[in-house]
Structures are given as structure tokens and as C-alpha cells.
C-alpha positions as CSV (number, residue, x, y, z in Angstrom):
1,M,36.0,-17.3,4.0
2,S,32.6,-18.7,5.1
3,G,31.7,-22.4,4.6
4,E,34.0,-25.3,4.2
5,A,37.0,-25.7,1.9
6,F,40.0,-28.0,1.3
7,F,43.3,-26.4,0.3
8,S,46.3,-28.0,-1.4
9,V,48.9,-25.4,-1.5
10,K,52.5,-25.5,-2.8
11,H,54.5,-23.1,-0.6
12,N,56.0,-20.0,-2.2
13,D,58.3,-17.8,-0.1
14,Q,57.6,-14.9,-2.5
15,Q,53.8,-15.1,-2.2
16,E,52.1,-15.6,1.1
17,F,48.8,-17.6,1.2
18,E,46.4,-16.9,4.1
19,V,42.8,-17.9,4.8
20,V,40.8,-15.5,7.0
21,T,37.8,-17.0,8.7
22,G,36.2,-14.6,11.2
23,H,38.7,-14.4,14.1
24,V,41.1,-17.1,12.8
25,V,43.8,-16.6,10.3
26,T,45.5,-19.7,8.8
27,R,48.9,-19.2,7.0
28,D,50.2,-21.8,4.6
29,L,53.7,-23.2,5.1
30,G,53.3,-25.8,2.2
31,T,50.4,-28.1,2.9
32,R,47.0,-29.7,2.5
33,F,44.4,-28.6,5.1
34,N,40.6,-28.2,5.6
35,I,38.8,-25.3,7.1
36,E,35.2,-25.3,8.3
37,A,33.8,-21.9,9.2
38,Y,30.1,-21.4,8.5
39,A,28.8,-17.9,9.2
40,K,25.9,-19.1,11.4
41,D,28.2,-21.4,13.5
42,S,30.1,-20.3,16.6
43,V,32.9,-22.8,15.9
44,I,35.8,-22.6,13.4
45,T,37.8,-25.8,12.6
46,V,41.2,-25.9,10.9
47,A,42.6,-29.4,10.2
48,L,46.0,-30.1,8.9
49,V,46.2,-33.2,6.6
50,D,49.9,-32.9,5.8
51,G,52.6,-30.3,5.5
52,A,52.6,-27.3,7.9
53,I,50.3,-24.4,8.7
54,E,50.4,-21.6,11.3
55,V,47.2,-20.6,12.9
56,N,46.5,-17.3,14.7
57,S,43.4,-16.8,16.8
58,P,42.3,-14.5,19.6
59,V,43.6,-17.3,22.0
60,T,47.0,-17.9,20.5
61,R,49.5,-16.6,17.9
62,H,51.8,-18.5,15.6
63,L,50.5,-21.9,16.6
64,Q,52.0,-24.5,14.2
65,L,49.8,-27.6,13.8
66,K,51.3,-31.0,13.1
67,P,49.9,-33.3,10.5
68,L,46.6,-34.9,11.6
69,Q,45.9,-32.2,14.2
70,K,42.9,-29.9,14.1
71,L,42.3,-26.7,16.0
72,T,38.8,-26.0,17.0
73,Y,38.1,-22.4,18.1
74,H,34.9,-21.7,20.0
75,M,34.0,-18.1,19.4
76,D,31.3,-17.9,22.1
77,E,33.7,-18.9,24.8
78,N,36.9,-17.5,23.3
79,R,38.7,-20.9,23.8
80,Q,40.3,-23.4,21.5
81,E,41.5,-27.0,21.6
82,V,43.9,-29.0,19.5
83,N,43.0,-32.7,18.8
84,S,43.8,-35.4,16.3
85,F,41.2,-36.3,13.6
86,N,40.2,-38.9,11.1
87,V,41.1,-37.6,7.6
88,A,38.3,-39.5,5.8
89,E,35.7,-38.3,8.3
90,L,36.7,-34.7,8.1
91,T,37.7,-34.3,4.4
92,G,35.8,-37.1,2.7
93,W,33.2,-34.7,1.5
94,K,35.5,-33.6,-1.3
95,D,35.6,-37.2,-2.6
96,Q,31.8,-37.7,-2.2
97,L,32.2,-39.6,1.0
98,L,30.2,-38.6,4.1
99,M,31.5,-40.4,7.2
100,F,30.2,-40.1,10.7
101,H,31.7,-41.8,13.8
102,N,29.6,-41.6,17.0
103,K,27.9,-38.3,15.9
104,P,24.5,-37.1,17.2
105,L,21.7,-37.1,14.6
106,P,21.5,-33.3,14.6
107,V,25.2,-33.1,13.6
108,V,24.7,-35.7,10.9
109,L,21.6,-33.9,9.5
110,E,23.4,-30.5,9.5
111,K,26.4,-32.0,7.6
112,I,24.0,-33.7,5.1
113,S,22.0,-30.5,4.7
114,R,25.1,-28.5,3.9
115,Y,26.5,-31.1,1.6
116,Y,23.4,-31.5,-0.5
117,G,22.3,-27.8,-0.2
118,K,18.8,-28.5,1.2
119,P,17.8,-27.6,4.8
120,I,16.7,-30.5,7.0
121,V,14.6,-29.3,10.0
122,F,13.1,-31.0,13.0
123,S,11.5,-30.0,16.3
124,D,11.3,-33.3,18.1
125,S,14.0,-33.1,20.8
126,S,14.0,-36.9,21.2
127,L,16.0,-37.0,17.9
128,N,18.9,-35.3,19.7
129,S,19.7,-38.5,21.6
130,I,20.2,-40.6,18.5
131,V,23.9,-41.3,17.9
132,L,25.2,-42.7,14.5
133,T,28.2,-44.3,13.0
134,T,27.8,-44.6,9.3
135,Q,29.1,-43.6,5.9
136,F,27.7,-42.8,2.5
137,K,29.9,-42.9,-0.7
138,Q,28.5,-41.3,-3.8
139,K,24.9,-41.5,-2.8
140,S,22.0,-39.2,-3.7
141,L,20.2,-37.2,-1.0
142,N,17.2,-39.5,-1.4
143,Q,19.4,-42.6,-0.9
144,V,21.0,-41.2,2.2
145,L,17.6,-40.2,3.7
146,E,16.2,-43.7,2.9
147,V,19.0,-45.4,4.8
148,L,18.7,-43.0,7.8
149,S,14.9,-43.5,7.8
150,Y,15.3,-47.2,8.1
151,A,18.2,-47.2,10.5
152,V,17.0,-44.7,13.1
153,G,13.2,-44.6,12.7
154,V,12.9,-41.1,11.3
155,R,10.6,-40.2,8.4
156,F,11.8,-37.5,6.0
157,I,9.1,-35.3,4.3
158,D,10.1,-33.2,1.4
159,K,8.6,-29.8,1.7
160,G,10.1,-28.4,-1.5
161,D,12.5,-25.9,-0.2
162,S,13.4,-28.0,2.9
163,I,13.0,-31.5,4.4
164,L,11.2,-32.2,7.6
165,A,12.5,-35.0,9.9
166,V,9.9,-36.6,12.2
167,K,10.0,-39.5,14.5
168,D,8.5,-42.5,12.7
169,N,6.2,-44.1,15.3
170,S,5.3,-47.0,12.9
171,M,8.9,-48.3,13.4
172,K,8.2,-48.6,17.2
173,K,5.0,-50.5,16.5
174,R,6.6,-52.9,14.0
175,N,9.4,-53.7,16.5
176,Q,6.9,-54.6,19.3
177,Y,5.5,-57.5,17.3
């Protein structure tokens, strides 16, 4: 699998269900879980909402996650970590909810880009320092970008096949008066 998917699986002892994402294999034990494993990313995330799953990676075998635990495997460093997570923030996309808690703007823009299927690009490194906590429920891409533009002082320019994000210096000037 490449991309992000949410699985709701009724366990069947006669028929095994596994999801293979690069170096990580997730085996269902009767559960609901989310996997994020995009081909261009060096990170694979497996998050258990409820039920039980077993995860096998190059780092560990037969790791059983508990509900509300996520495994994050970093391919570049061949390491992994297990943490808790916010269900709505991680799986809200399937219910048309995009939720971000203390996320850097590049992470937010990447998630929005993937969700709406339109690349958002920027080259101004000063945008990397912007951190957001926000959510969008059933909003169009234009509505989301309009809110972000106002909130963080970034202008979004539609280039047809992509969107360019640039620092909006007029916001700075308006705030000085």
C-alpha cells in the first residue's frame, strides 16, 4: 500500500488480513486502524483506534499495539517509536475533518495538498517557523486557503496544476499601523 487508508476489519481466523507498506507489515487481529505510508515519505505510521493489531518492522517483530497507540517507523534511521495519538487529528480526514495541533506550516500544507489532490509549493524558508493549531470541517480547498491566508499571512497563488504559497508582506504593513 502507498498513501493513507483507514481499515475497519472483522477478524476471521480462517482468512488472515495483512497490509504491507514498504518495510512494515500490519496484521489484523479484529480492529480499526489507520496507516499512512506515502511512497515519497521516509516515515510509515500505523495507528490503532480500537481492537488489536500486530506490527512487524525491521526493528521489531510481533509488536502488538494497544488502542490509541501509533507506531512511527523512520526508514532513513531504521528506528521506530510508539506514542499515543488524537483519533480525530489522525483519522478525521475520512470524515472530512482536517485537524492540526501545534503542527508546522509545511506539515499542514502537505496534508492539505494530499487531501485535496493539488500540490502546494513554497520556497520561503521563513514559512517553516509558523506553527498552527486549527481544524477544517467539510471545507473546500479555497475556503481552507482563505482562512490560512488571513491567519498566518501567506498568500496562495493558483498556478493551475499547483498552488504557490508566498509570504504576504502586506499583512506586516497592515499590522504596523
